[in-house]
KEDO-437345 format. One record per residue (C-alpha): residue number from 1; y, z, x. Coordinates in Angstrom, 3 decimals. Layout:
! residues N
i NUM c2 Y c3 Z c1 X
...
This chain:
! residues 400
i 1 c2 4.316 c3 -9.148 c1 21.489
i 2 c2 3.948 c3 -5.365 c1 21.319
i 3 c2 5.510 c3 -3.481 c1 18.438
i 4 c2 7.572 c3 -0.317 c1 18.425
i 5 c2 4.488 c3 1.793 c1 17.616
i 6 c2 2.251 c3 0.241 c1 20.248
i 7 c2 0.800 c3 2.984 c1 22.516
i 8 c2 3.184 c3 5.616 c1 21.127
i 9 c2 1.778 c3 9.107 c1 20.608
i 10 c2 2.429 c3 10.293 c1 17.064
i 11 c2 1.523 c3 13.749 c1 15.776
i 12 c2 1.061 c3 13.808 c1 12.005
i 13 c2 1.213 c3 17.231 c1 10.391
i 14 c2 -0.474 c3 17.592 c1 7.006
i 15 c2 0.216 c3 20.580 c1 4.781
i 16 c2 -1.315 c3 21.772 c1 1.515
i 17 c2 -0.045 c3 19.467 c1 -1.213
i 18 c2 -1.787 c3 17.291 c1 -3.764
i 19 c2 -0.018 c3 14.433 c1 -1.966
i 20 c2 -2.131 c3 15.111 c1 1.138
i 21 c2 -4.398 c3 12.211 c1 0.207
i 22 c2 -1.524 c3 9.841 c1 0.982
i 23 c2 -1.496 c3 11.120 c1 4.563
i 24 c2 -4.710 c3 9.158 c1 5.125
i 25 c2 -2.905 c3 5.889 c1 4.413
i 26 c2 0.027 c3 6.911 c1 6.600
i 27 c2 -2.309 c3 7.669 c1 9.500
i 28 c2 -4.244 c3 4.441 c1 8.942
i 29 c2 -1.044 c3 2.368 c1 9.015
i 30 c2 0.126 c3 4.053 c1 12.220
i 31 c2 -3.235 c3 3.460 c1 13.931
i 32 c2 -3.316 c3 -0.192 c1 12.822
i 33 c2 0.159 c3 -0.652 c1 14.311
i 34 c2 -1.127 c3 0.471 c1 17.708
i 35 c2 -0.136 c3 4.142 c1 17.779
i 36 c2 -2.249 c3 6.949 c1 19.207
i 37 c2 -2.344 c3 9.477 c1 16.373
i 38 c2 -3.259 c3 13.169 c1 16.476
i 39 c2 -3.463 c3 15.020 c1 13.175
i 40 c2 -2.599 c3 18.699 c1 12.767
i 41 c2 -3.558 c3 20.393 c1 9.496
i 42 c2 -2.747 c3 23.663 c1 7.821
i 43 c2 -5.653 c3 25.584 c1 6.330
i 44 c2 -4.276 c3 24.767 c1 2.878
i 45 c2 -4.331 c3 21.048 c1 3.685
i 46 c2 -8.087 c3 21.241 c1 4.306
i 47 c2 -8.504 c3 22.235 c1 0.656
i 48 c2 -7.091 c3 18.833 c1 -0.377
i 49 c2 -8.461 c3 16.453 c1 2.279
i 50 c2 -11.162 c3 16.912 c1 4.902
i 51 c2 -10.623 c3 16.790 c1 8.675
i 52 c2 -13.493 c3 14.280 c1 8.798
i 53 c2 -11.268 c3 11.723 c1 7.034
i 54 c2 -8.706 c3 11.868 c1 9.830
i 55 c2 -11.329 c3 11.894 c1 12.564
i 56 c2 -12.744 c3 8.678 c1 11.119
i 57 c2 -9.279 c3 7.077 c1 10.989
i 58 c2 -8.057 c3 8.140 c1 14.437
i 59 c2 -11.197 c3 8.632 c1 16.499
i 60 c2 -9.830 c3 12.087 c1 17.404
i 61 c2 -10.658 c3 15.566 c1 16.136
i 62 c2 -7.841 c3 16.973 c1 13.991
i 63 c2 -6.182 c3 20.228 c1 15.020
i 64 c2 -6.980 c3 22.754 c1 12.303
i 65 c2 -8.010 c3 26.221 c1 13.479
i 66 c2 -5.658 c3 27.664 c1 16.082
i 67 c2 -8.239 c3 30.175 c1 17.282
i 68 c2 -11.241 c3 27.875 c1 17.536
i 69 c2 -9.795 c3 24.598 c1 18.802
i 70 c2 -10.794 c3 24.074 c1 22.427
i 71 c2 -8.659 c3 22.022 c1 24.814
i 72 c2 -7.410 c3 22.456 c1 28.347
i 73 c2 -4.339 c3 24.716 c1 28.207
i 74 c2 -2.748 c3 25.816 c1 24.976
i 75 c2 -3.635 c3 23.244 c1 22.355
i 76 c2 -0.343 c3 23.220 c1 20.492
i 77 c2 1.656 c3 22.874 c1 23.712
i 78 c2 -0.457 c3 19.959 c1 24.926
i 79 c2 -0.150 c3 18.341 c1 21.511
i 80 c2 3.627 c3 18.812 c1 21.482
i 81 c2 4.139 c3 17.549 c1 25.031
i 82 c2 2.447 c3 14.206 c1 24.552
i 83 c2 4.174 c3 13.435 c1 21.259
i 84 c2 6.752 c3 10.648 c1 21.116
i 85 c2 7.414 c3 11.703 c1 17.517
i 86 c2 6.095 c3 14.247 c1 15.047
i 87 c2 5.828 c3 13.460 c1 11.355
i 88 c2 4.965 c3 16.099 c1 8.767
i 89 c2 3.758 c3 14.383 c1 5.590
i 90 c2 3.422 c3 15.929 c1 3.137
i 91 c2 5.672 c3 18.884 c1 3.942
i 92 c2 5.431 c3 21.695 c1 1.396
i 93 c2 8.115 c3 24.261 c1 0.607
i 94 c2 6.117 c3 26.802 c1 2.629
i 95 c2 6.010 c3 24.512 c1 5.658
i 96 c2 9.770 c3 23.904 c1 5.485
i 97 c2 10.310 c3 27.681 c1 5.302
i 98 c2 8.107 c3 28.266 c1 8.357
i 99 c2 9.985 c3 25.660 c1 10.384
i 100 c2 13.411 c3 26.905 c1 9.300
i 101 c2 12.608 c3 30.523 c1 10.173
i 102 c2 10.602 c3 29.879 c1 13.329
i 103 c2 7.269 c3 31.076 c1 11.971
i 104 c2 4.328 c3 29.629 c1 13.891
i 105 c2 1.009 c3 30.562 c1 12.357
i 106 c2 -0.721 c3 27.173 c1 12.100
i 107 c2 -1.044 c3 24.023 c1 14.192
i 108 c2 1.612 c3 22.157 c1 12.204
i 109 c2 4.363 c3 24.718 c1 12.697
i 110 c2 3.232 c3 25.494 c1 16.261
i 111 c2 3.452 c3 21.857 c1 17.337
i 112 c2 6.754 c3 21.290 c1 15.530
i 113 c2 8.373 c3 24.293 c1 17.211
i 114 c2 7.013 c3 23.366 c1 20.641
i 115 c2 7.828 c3 19.662 c1 20.758
i 116 c2 10.948 c3 18.094 c1 22.230
i 117 c2 10.210 c3 14.853 c1 20.356
i 118 c2 11.986 c3 13.886 c1 17.129
i 119 c2 10.598 c3 15.674 c1 14.077
i 120 c2 10.524 c3 13.893 c1 10.714
i 121 c2 9.460 c3 15.618 c1 7.517
i 122 c2 8.481 c3 14.027 c1 4.208
i 123 c2 8.613 c3 16.746 c1 1.529
i 124 c2 6.327 c3 16.847 c1 -1.506
i 125 c2 6.604 c3 19.534 c1 -4.186
i 126 c2 7.614 c3 20.115 c1 -7.779
i 127 c2 11.246 c3 19.320 c1 -8.532
i 128 c2 11.991 c3 22.947 c1 -9.423
i 129 c2 10.746 c3 24.060 c1 -6.009
i 130 c2 12.716 c3 21.310 c1 -4.288
i 131 c2 15.901 c3 22.240 c1 -6.142
i 132 c2 15.491 c3 25.949 c1 -5.464
i 133 c2 18.341 c3 27.435 c1 -3.416
i 134 c2 15.944 c3 28.735 c1 -0.747
i 135 c2 14.375 c3 25.291 c1 -0.194
i 136 c2 17.779 c3 23.619 c1 -0.058
i 137 c2 19.020 c3 26.225 c1 2.435
i 138 c2 15.971 c3 25.589 c1 4.616
i 139 c2 16.617 c3 21.844 c1 4.400
i 140 c2 20.227 c3 22.326 c1 5.529
i 141 c2 19.122 c3 24.549 c1 8.407
i 142 c2 16.553 c3 22.027 c1 9.615
i 143 c2 18.952 c3 19.095 c1 9.332
i 144 c2 21.485 c3 20.984 c1 11.458
i 145 c2 18.749 c3 21.308 c1 14.088
i 146 c2 18.128 c3 17.559 c1 14.073
i 147 c2 15.096 c3 17.342 c1 11.781
i 148 c2 15.135 c3 14.093 c1 9.782
i 149 c2 14.141 c3 14.210 c1 6.115
i 150 c2 12.315 c3 11.277 c1 4.542
i 151 c2 12.834 c3 11.729 c1 0.823
i 152 c2 11.607 c3 13.166 c1 -1.410
i 153 c2 11.957 c3 10.531 c1 -4.123
i 154 c2 12.099 c3 10.880 c1 -7.883
i 155 c2 9.068 c3 10.042 c1 -9.985
i 156 c2 6.012 c3 11.416 c1 -11.746
i 157 c2 4.930 c3 14.799 c1 -10.359
i 158 c2 1.602 c3 16.641 c1 -10.388
i 159 c2 3.009 c3 19.040 c1 -12.979
i 160 c2 3.282 c3 16.158 c1 -15.426
i 161 c2 7.063 c3 16.203 c1 -15.263
i 162 c2 9.327 c3 13.700 c1 -13.563
i 163 c2 12.015 c3 14.484 c1 -11.017
i 164 c2 12.862 c3 14.706 c1 -7.328
i 165 c2 10.013 c3 16.022 c1 -5.197
i 166 c2 7.575 c3 13.123 c1 -4.993
i 167 c2 6.349 c3 12.059 c1 -1.544
i 168 c2 7.762 c3 8.736 c1 -0.370
i 169 c2 5.230 c3 5.924 c1 -0.367
i 170 c2 3.262 c3 5.602 c1 2.899
i 171 c2 4.654 c3 2.150 c1 3.703
i 172 c2 8.226 c3 3.431 c1 3.408
i 173 c2 7.441 c3 6.478 c1 5.555
i 174 c2 5.930 c3 4.337 c1 8.316
i 175 c2 8.951 c3 2.020 c1 8.170
i 176 c2 11.256 c3 4.982 c1 8.779
i 177 c2 9.055 c3 6.193 c1 11.637
i 178 c2 9.429 c3 2.743 c1 13.198
i 179 c2 13.196 c3 2.876 c1 12.686
i 180 c2 13.480 c3 6.280 c1 14.373
i 181 c2 11.359 c3 5.251 c1 17.343
i 182 c2 13.496 c3 2.123 c1 17.639
i 183 c2 16.633 c3 4.243 c1 17.871
i 184 c2 14.983 c3 6.409 c1 20.529
i 185 c2 13.450 c3 3.657 c1 22.662
i 186 c2 14.601 c3 0.230 c1 21.418
i 187 c2 16.681 c3 -2.260 c1 23.402
i 188 c2 19.050 c3 -2.789 c1 20.449
i 189 c2 19.793 c3 0.859 c1 19.755
i 190 c2 23.377 c3 1.260 c1 18.612
i 191 c2 23.915 c3 -2.442 c1 17.896
i 192 c2 24.933 c3 -3.740 c1 14.488
i 193 c2 22.965 c3 -6.713 c1 13.201
i 194 c2 23.688 c3 -8.773 c1 10.087
i 195 c2 20.893 c3 -10.972 c1 8.708
i 196 c2 20.977 c3 -13.359 c1 5.744
i 197 c2 17.816 c3 -14.254 c1 3.852
i 198 c2 16.532 c3 -16.258 c1 0.882
i 199 c2 17.727 c3 -19.295 c1 -1.025
i 200 c2 20.999 c3 -19.028 c1 -2.935
i 201 c2 21.072 c3 -19.580 c1 -6.698
i 202 c2 23.834 c3 -21.659 c1 -8.226
i 203 c2 24.201 c3 -21.155 c1 -11.981
i 204 c2 24.088 c3 -24.038 c1 -14.437
i 205 c2 24.164 c3 -21.624 c1 -17.377
i 206 c2 23.050 c3 -17.993 c1 -17.865
i 207 c2 19.340 c3 -18.950 c1 -17.779
i 208 c2 19.226 c3 -21.943 c1 -15.405
i 209 c2 20.176 c3 -22.379 c1 -11.767
i 210 c2 19.844 c3 -24.676 c1 -8.756
i 211 c2 17.994 c3 -23.284 c1 -5.754
i 212 c2 15.420 c3 -24.125 c1 -3.059
i 213 c2 11.997 c3 -23.038 c1 -1.808
i 214 c2 13.146 c3 -20.394 c1 0.689
i 215 c2 11.207 c3 -17.132 c1 0.213
i 216 c2 13.371 c3 -15.030 c1 2.524
i 217 c2 10.354 c3 -13.931 c1 4.589
i 218 c2 11.765 c3 -15.044 c1 7.931
i 219 c2 15.062 c3 -13.243 c1 7.338
i 220 c2 13.233 c3 -10.077 c1 6.317
i 221 c2 11.062 c3 -10.293 c1 9.440
i 222 c2 14.205 c3 -10.508 c1 11.575
i 223 c2 15.668 c3 -7.489 c1 9.795
i 224 c2 12.452 c3 -5.505 c1 10.395
i 225 c2 12.229 c3 -6.504 c1 14.047
i 226 c2 15.880 c3 -5.598 c1 14.670
i 227 c2 15.344 c3 -2.247 c1 12.959
i 228 c2 12.290 c3 -1.618 c1 15.130
i 229 c2 14.484 c3 -2.154 c1 18.200
i 230 c2 16.945 c3 0.482 c1 17.023
i 231 c2 19.647 c3 -1.710 c1 15.498
i 232 c2 21.697 c3 -0.799 c1 12.444
i 233 c2 20.725 c3 -3.665 c1 10.152
i 234 c2 22.513 c3 -5.099 c1 7.139
i 235 c2 20.354 c3 -7.582 c1 5.219
i 236 c2 22.295 c3 -9.863 c1 2.874
i 237 c2 19.676 c3 -11.354 c1 0.612
i 238 c2 18.916 c3 -13.291 c1 -2.535
i 239 c2 15.174 c3 -12.616 c1 -2.295
i 240 c2 13.198 c3 -10.243 c1 -4.493
i 241 c2 11.149 c3 -8.842 c1 -1.610
i 242 c2 10.940 c3 -5.090 c1 -1.009
i 243 c2 13.725 c3 -3.859 c1 1.255
i 244 c2 12.340 c3 -2.702 c1 4.614
i 245 c2 12.783 c3 1.033 c1 5.182
i 246 c2 15.782 c3 1.871 c1 7.325
i 247 c2 17.536 c3 -1.406 c1 6.458
i 248 c2 20.687 c3 -1.632 c1 4.326
i 249 c2 20.277 c3 -4.404 c1 1.763
i 250 c2 23.136 c3 -6.197 c1 0.030
i 251 c2 21.873 c3 -8.203 c1 -2.964
i 252 c2 23.677 c3 -11.458 c1 -3.736
i 253 c2 22.854 c3 -14.597 c1 -5.701
i 254 c2 25.225 c3 -17.485 c1 -5.022
i 255 c2 26.663 c3 -19.023 c1 -1.869
i 256 c2 30.117 c3 -17.679 c1 -2.736
i 257 c2 28.753 c3 -14.153 c1 -3.103
i 258 c2 26.897 c3 -14.461 c1 0.179
i 259 c2 30.006 c3 -15.727 c1 1.953
i 260 c2 32.025 c3 -12.726 c1 0.793
i 261 c2 29.283 c3 -10.281 c1 1.844
i 262 c2 28.794 c3 -11.897 c1 5.265
i 263 c2 32.525 c3 -11.946 c1 5.970
i 264 c2 32.746 c3 -8.238 c1 5.264
i 265 c2 29.670 c3 -7.226 c1 7.270
i 266 c2 30.459 c3 -9.512 c1 10.223
i 267 c2 33.707 c3 -7.678 c1 11.010
i 268 c2 31.828 c3 -4.969 c1 12.902
i 269 c2 28.667 c3 -6.901 c1 13.837
i 270 c2 27.304 c3 -7.512 c1 17.318
i 271 c2 25.209 c3 -10.408 c1 16.055
i 272 c2 24.992 c3 -12.370 c1 12.804
i 273 c2 21.712 c3 -14.182 c1 12.177
i 274 c2 21.935 c3 -16.637 c1 9.294
i 275 c2 18.381 c3 -17.307 c1 8.160
i 276 c2 19.262 c3 -17.898 c1 4.487
i 277 c2 18.929 c3 -21.346 c1 2.944
i 278 c2 22.358 c3 -21.784 c1 1.383
i 279 c2 22.866 c3 -24.442 c1 -1.298
i 280 c2 25.183 c3 -27.225 c1 -0.161
i 281 c2 26.501 c3 -27.761 c1 -3.694
i 282 c2 27.053 c3 -25.802 c1 -6.913
i 283 c2 27.819 c3 -26.785 c1 -10.504
i 284 c2 31.566 c3 -27.232 c1 -10.901
i 285 c2 31.718 c3 -25.638 c1 -14.360
i 286 c2 28.739 c3 -23.396 c1 -15.177
i 287 c2 28.321 c3 -22.825 c1 -18.903
i 288 c2 28.950 c3 -19.311 c1 -20.204
i 289 c2 26.109 c3 -19.611 c1 -22.708
i 290 c2 22.681 c3 -21.241 c1 -22.687
i 291 c2 22.835 c3 -25.014 c1 -23.007
i 292 c2 20.704 c3 -26.063 c1 -25.959
i 293 c2 18.470 c3 -29.082 c1 -25.695
i 294 c2 19.567 c3 -30.275 c1 -29.105
i 295 c2 23.177 c3 -30.473 c1 -27.871
i 296 c2 22.370 c3 -32.172 c1 -24.557
i 297 c2 20.510 c3 -35.221 c1 -25.795
i 298 c2 18.082 c3 -37.196 c1 -23.630
i 299 c2 20.019 c3 -36.645 c1 -20.393
i 300 c2 21.913 c3 -33.798 c1 -18.798
i 301 c2 24.593 c3 -34.544 c1 -16.251
i 302 c2 25.727 c3 -31.671 c1 -14.037
i 303 c2 28.784 c3 -32.239 c1 -11.878
i 304 c2 28.404 c3 -30.622 c1 -8.461
i 305 c2 31.038 c3 -29.515 c1 -5.956
i 306 c2 30.532 c3 -28.605 c1 -2.333
i 307 c2 29.862 c3 -25.014 c1 -1.342
i 308 c2 31.586 c3 -23.475 c1 1.680
i 309 c2 29.601 c3 -23.718 c1 4.922
i 310 c2 28.973 c3 -20.017 c1 5.568
i 311 c2 27.527 c3 -20.444 c1 9.042
i 312 c2 30.556 c3 -22.491 c1 10.080
i 313 c2 33.269 c3 -20.503 c1 8.338
i 314 c2 32.222 c3 -17.018 c1 9.467
i 315 c2 33.475 c3 -16.510 c1 13.001
i 316 c2 34.218 c3 -13.525 c1 15.188
i 317 c2 33.376 c3 -11.625 c1 18.331
i 318 c2 29.616 c3 -11.657 c1 17.796
i 319 c2 26.561 c3 -13.678 c1 18.771
i 320 c2 25.990 c3 -16.195 c1 15.994
i 321 c2 22.499 c3 -17.512 c1 15.279
i 322 c2 21.926 c3 -20.191 c1 12.639
i 323 c2 18.863 c3 -21.931 c1 11.233
i 324 c2 18.042 c3 -25.596 c1 10.621
i 325 c2 15.335 c3 -26.324 c1 8.051
i 326 c2 14.477 c3 -30.005 c1 8.468
i 327 c2 11.864 c3 -32.491 c1 7.296
i 328 c2 12.572 c3 -35.209 c1 9.879
i 329 c2 14.370 c3 -35.754 c1 13.216
i 330 c2 14.145 c3 -32.008 c1 13.815
i 331 c2 15.731 c3 -31.711 c1 17.251
i 332 c2 18.434 c3 -34.327 c1 16.697
i 333 c2 19.576 c3 -32.782 c1 13.425
i 334 c2 19.425 c3 -29.239 c1 14.794
i 335 c2 21.463 c3 -30.199 c1 17.860
i 336 c2 24.197 c3 -31.625 c1 15.639
i 337 c2 24.249 c3 -28.461 c1 13.540
i 338 c2 24.402 c3 -26.224 c1 16.598
i 339 c2 27.496 c3 -28.005 c1 17.845
i 340 c2 29.165 c3 -28.221 c1 14.422
i 341 c2 28.712 c3 -24.551 c1 13.539
i 342 c2 29.844 c3 -23.034 c1 16.835
i 343 c2 26.664 c3 -20.989 c1 17.203
i 344 c2 25.093 c3 -19.563 c1 20.336
i 345 c2 21.568 c3 -20.372 c1 19.104
i 346 c2 19.967 c3 -22.480 c1 16.406
i 347 c2 16.404 c3 -21.963 c1 15.190
i 348 c2 14.910 c3 -25.239 c1 13.992
i 349 c2 11.774 c3 -25.507 c1 11.893
i 350 c2 10.008 c3 -28.353 c1 10.132
i 351 c2 9.694 c3 -27.164 c1 6.533
i 352 c2 7.432 c3 -30.070 c1 5.616
i 353 c2 4.595 c3 -28.404 c1 7.563
i 354 c2 1.972 c3 -26.819 c1 5.300
i 355 c2 1.073 c3 -23.970 c1 7.697
i 356 c2 4.610 c3 -22.839 c1 8.546
i 357 c2 8.091 c3 -22.491 c1 7.086
i 358 c2 8.797 c3 -21.836 c1 3.411
i 359 c2 6.744 c3 -19.245 c1 1.541
i 360 c2 4.153 c3 -18.400 c1 4.213
i 361 c2 3.842 c3 -15.600 c1 6.773
i 362 c2 3.825 c3 -17.839 c1 9.867
i 363 c2 6.364 c3 -20.121 c1 11.466
i 364 c2 6.604 c3 -22.700 c1 14.224
i 365 c2 10.135 c3 -23.112 c1 15.558
i 366 c2 12.243 c3 -24.503 c1 18.354
i 367 c2 15.165 c3 -22.456 c1 19.643
i 368 c2 18.091 c3 -24.445 c1 21.018
i 369 c2 21.067 c3 -22.866 c1 22.763
i 370 c2 24.668 c3 -23.958 c1 23.252
i 371 c2 24.039 c3 -24.727 c1 26.936
i 372 c2 21.368 c3 -27.318 c1 26.184
i 373 c2 18.339 c3 -25.083 c1 26.618
i 374 c2 15.260 c3 -25.545 c1 24.507
i 375 c2 12.327 c3 -23.219 c1 23.766
i 376 c2 9.394 c3 -24.510 c1 21.698
i 377 c2 7.378 c3 -21.741 c1 20.099
i 378 c2 3.799 c3 -22.245 c1 18.875
i 379 c2 2.612 c3 -21.128 c1 15.444
i 380 c2 3.013 c3 -17.350 c1 15.209
i 381 c2 3.851 c3 -14.707 c1 12.652
i 382 c2 7.407 c3 -14.597 c1 11.408
i 383 c2 7.738 c3 -11.093 c1 12.893
i 384 c2 6.774 c3 -12.521 c1 16.285
i 385 c2 9.275 c3 -15.355 c1 15.831
i 386 c2 11.884 c3 -12.718 c1 15.023
i 387 c2 11.074 c3 -10.920 c1 18.255
i 388 c2 11.582 c3 -14.059 c1 20.317
i 389 c2 14.926 c3 -14.729 c1 18.620
i 390 c2 16.054 c3 -11.149 c1 19.270
i 391 c2 14.999 c3 -11.412 c1 22.926
i 392 c2 17.474 c3 -14.257 c1 23.262
i 393 c2 20.173 c3 -12.328 c1 21.389
i 394 c2 19.750 c3 -9.292 c1 23.643
i 395 c2 20.112 c3 -11.498 c1 26.734
i 396 c2 23.250 c3 -13.094 c1 25.341
i 397 c2 24.808 c3 -9.744 c1 24.484
i 398 c2 24.033 c3 -8.451 c1 27.958
i 399 c2 25.808 c3 -11.414 c1 29.544
i 400 c2 28.965 c3 -11.027 c1 27.435
């Protein structure tokens, strides 16, 4: 399955900031994801990182000297024409000023002014420079022209101070590049997707809870894949995993909290994909302070009451996808759940397998639909599984 970056032409502009070294990781991640990457550098950028670094990463000569670079036609025009997206990371205050005022005296600004592709900039500078009225005016001007800003974020700066002006981390920048390309080219652009992930936690007391082995990885993979197809994604999660860039995360803990969050998000959703492992029961009377062993004796009895069935209770004008994590009679149990929960699709997986399911990066599932169809998928990454699920969702939405 090809990803959103596969065979896309990305131009990465690098300007003269101490954060320029992070551009190497950004470029490496883009190349590993299948993109064709050309690097344009300002003369100041060359003082921080060598063109040879980018040539080694991309297999292409970087564009540095406007007057010496040889290519058929005007180099900056050819570079701009073949771009599906241009990313400038890091973008200094000087580079933002050049773009805002139409100055074109280096390959970065030349390509940015010539391209019709989306332009994303990731600023990096001292917080005082970022907060300066001139920089903020340039930011406003560029945003009005459609330039998308990625950060900056707050943190430790080269000056030794802390504040806004730090370059976003490379992984987050690449995530947002994927999200933007998805909106431009993806088959779910404009759709609203709600995904649940992780195992719920049901409190016994403030330090103890009942839960399960779900890591949330499959739900997060679905959220990433939907984002990469251009969807507006809300991820309702109990997991402690890093939130994918471009995804709105709603953190919950218990089944009741998840139910409330899903009900709210589902009101405007085109599809709701319930990958979370929700506890069937919860303690009826959780203690408001830690239960002490000395007070409990040799045995502890916890009375449990049934949790609401989120996947059954949440209904609406959307495509509903549910999951069945089973250890035996996989297809029979999943078929019963599909019918009981009123879903369009159910994704069944055997969580007793050691190479798939809980806590690992791969999965082996069977997708059943409400019309009796069955699709058995071999072992593949959870991102690939997510893609196959979303293929089915897209088909269902198209037939509505």
